[in-house]
N, C-alpha and C positions, 0 to 999 in steps of 0.2 A: 837214843833208843830207836829202834826200827819199827815201822808200822807197815802193814800191808792190807790189801783189800781188793775191791774191784769197782769199776764204774757202775753206778746205779742208773743214772740218767744224765743226758747231755742237753743243754740249752745254749742259746747264743751267749749269754753272760754268766752262766753257772754250770759247773759240773758237780754232780752229787756222787759221793763215794761211800759205799757200804764197806766199812772196815771190819777186820776180823775180831775186833774187840766188841762188836755188836752195835757200834754207834754209827750214825750217819754224819759225814763231814762234807763240806762244800769248798770248791775253789770258785772264786768269783772274780770278775774283772775289777779293775781299780775304780770304775765308774759306780759300782755298787757300794752300799753302805756296809760298815762292819756288822758282823753277826756272830753269835756263839757258834763254836765248832766250824769256823770258816776262816779261810785265808784269802786275801785279795792279791792279785798279781797283774802285772802289765801284760795285756794280751793284744798283740797287733791286729789280730783278726778274730772274729767270733769263734767260740769253742766248737760250734757246729761245723766249721770249715777246716778244723785241724785234723780231721780223721779219727777223732776219739769216738769210740763206740761203747755202748752198754756191754758190760762183761769184761772189758779190758782190764788187765792187771794193774794194780797200783802199789807202789812201794816208796817208802820214805826212809832215808838214812843219810847221815853225814851231810846234812844241809841241802839235800837234793830230793825232789819229789818227781818220781817217774810215773807218768800216766800213759799207758800204752807205749807209743814210740816218742812221746813228748817228755822232755826233762825240764823241770822248773827249779830255779835256784831259790831256796827258801831260807837260806842261812841268815839273811839280814832283815827278815820280816819282823816288824814291831808287834809286840804283844798288845792286844786290846782286851779290856775287861768289860763285861756287861754289868753295870751298876745302876740299879733303879733309884730314882730320886725319892725322897720322903713324901708321903702323902701330904697334901696341903693341911696346914695347921687349922684347928677348929676356928680360930678367929679370922681365918681367911674364907669363911663361908660365902660371902658375897662375891669375892673374886672367883672362887670355884664355880659358882652358879653362872657368872658372866662368861667364864671361859668355856664351860660345857655348852652354853648357848652358841658360842662361836663355833665349837666343834659341830654341833647340829646343823648350823647354817652352812658350813663347808661341805658336810655330807650331802645335804639337800641340793646344793648348787653344783658340786663337782663330783659327787659319788656316782658310781656306776650301778645301774639298775640290774635286777636279776637275782640279787642276793638279799641282804638285810638292810639295804639303804633306806627302805621305807618303814623301818621299825616304828617311827614316830609320825610318819606322813602317809597320806593316801597314795596308793600306787599309780604310776602313770606308765608302766611298762606294758609289753604285749600280753595277750591273753595267757599264753603259756607261762611267761615269767611271773605274771600276777598270781597264778595258782601256786606256783612253786614258792614264790616269795611269801605268800600267805601262810603256807605250811611252816616255813622257816620262822616267820614273824611270830606265829602262835607259839611255837616251841620255845623261842627265845623269851617271849613274854612270860610263859609259864615258869621257865627257869628263874627269871628275875623275881617273879612273885614268890617262889619258894625260898629264894635267898633272902628276900625282904622279911619273910616270916621266920627265918632261921629254922626252917623245916628241912634238915639236911638229907633225910631219906627221900623226900619228894624232890629235892634239888638234884640228887644223884639220878633219880629216874628221869627227870626232865633233861638233865645234861646228857644222859645216854641216848635220848631221842635225837639230840643234835649231833652227836659224834658220828661222822661219816655222812651226814646229810648234805648233799650237794655233789657237784661234779668237780673234776680236776684233781690235781695232786694234793691240794689242801682244800677240801670241801668247805662251803660257807659256814656250816655249823661248827666245824673245827676251828676256823679262824676266829669266830665270835667267842667261843669258849676259851681259846688261848689268850685272847685279849683280856677277857674278864679275869682269868687267873693271873695275868701280869699285874693288873691293878690290885688284886687281892694281896699280892706279894710285895707291894710297895712298903718300905719301912715306915714305922710310926703311923700306920693306917688304922682304921676302925675295925678291921676284920680280924677275927680271932683264929685260933689254931684249927677250929672245926672247918673253917672256910678253906684253909690251906690243905687240910686232910682231904677235903672233897676234891681238890685239884689233883692230888695223887691218885685218888680212886678213879677219876675220869681218865687220867693218863694211862692207868693200868687197863681200863676198859677199852681204850683206843686200840690196843694191840689186837683185839678181836674184830674191830669194827671199821677200821679206816686204813688209809694208805700208810706206807712206811714213812714218808716225809711228814705226814700229819702226826703220826705217832711220836716222832722225834720232836716236832714243834710243841706238842702238848706236854711232853715230858720236860722240856726246857722251861716252858711257861710255868708249870707247876713248881719248878725250882727257882722261879724268879729271874729267869734269864730271857732277854729280849734283844732284838736287833737295834742298831744305833738309831735309825729313824723313829722307831717307836719310843725309845727312851727320850729322844729329843722332844716329842710331843708332850710327854709327861713332865719334862723339865719346864717347858713353856707354860703348861697349865699351872705349875707350882709358882713360877715367878716371872713369866715372860709378859710381853705386851700383846695386845690383840693382833697386831700385824705379824709379829714373829710366830705366834701360835698358828695363825692361818698358813704361813709359809711352811712351817713344820708339818702341818696336817696335810697339805697338798702333796708332800713327798711320800707320806704313808699311803694316801689315796692312789698313788701311781704304782703301788706294788702289785704285780701280777695282773690278772684279768679282773676278778671280783675281790681278791684277797684283801687288797688295801682298804676297800670300802667296808668290808665285813670286820676287819681289824679296827678301823676307826669307830664303827658302831659299837663294838664290844668295849673299847676303851672308854667311850663316852658313857655307856650304860653303867660300867663299873664305877666310874668317877661319880656319877650321879647317885648311885646306890651308896657309895661310901660317904658322900655328902649328907645323905639322909641319916645315916648312922651317927655321924659326927655332930649332929645338931643337939 
């Protein structure tokens, strides 16, 4: 089957493609982790040095992907599936608490300031970042409080406050919400259908409020799909050692500018919330 579209954006290690089927796809270098709607290719030089431009035509057919004047052989690319691990069992409560404490410590030690790193800690960032972080933190705490009370109308309003809040291609509020939705969709978790329905509602709202890349990220999260490094953290929380969990968390913290930190915060907050429900 043939696909076509055009280049949405170009970065050193990623090319985002807006396809005619309405979805956003990505080409990533082999150094990047696997992710939904993404393929990894061997790239001898950064994509930004290949002459690829936003708006270039993209076509895929017969095992070839043509991006502008570049042709990539995709015939032998292996399929990767995004599969979330099961939420830690009720009897693993102490393990979950210990592992979320490790996540918090990693965020405090290695996370980047300017977003939601200080959700549980006093801010040490600059004056501008402190004000912005305070707004993000208040909105995130309000969303968590509503989820804790199972007040889904309030949770939707608070979630809408976060959607689009922040700068960049995936604002901090979007990253945090996507991480929460990922945890909510873990199999055998304590979250019910109303929580998952809230995810779909927030993903629909994102169409009006945030970037195209964030819209796609939230839609994937609402459907329980996440990138490989995020899944690795959740697997380590479920059954890994403190050392392996810290190593996996460091990889997530390295995503983007602030995105990795905001994702780590959202994952931790979701796991802690789920732990409360499972008690």
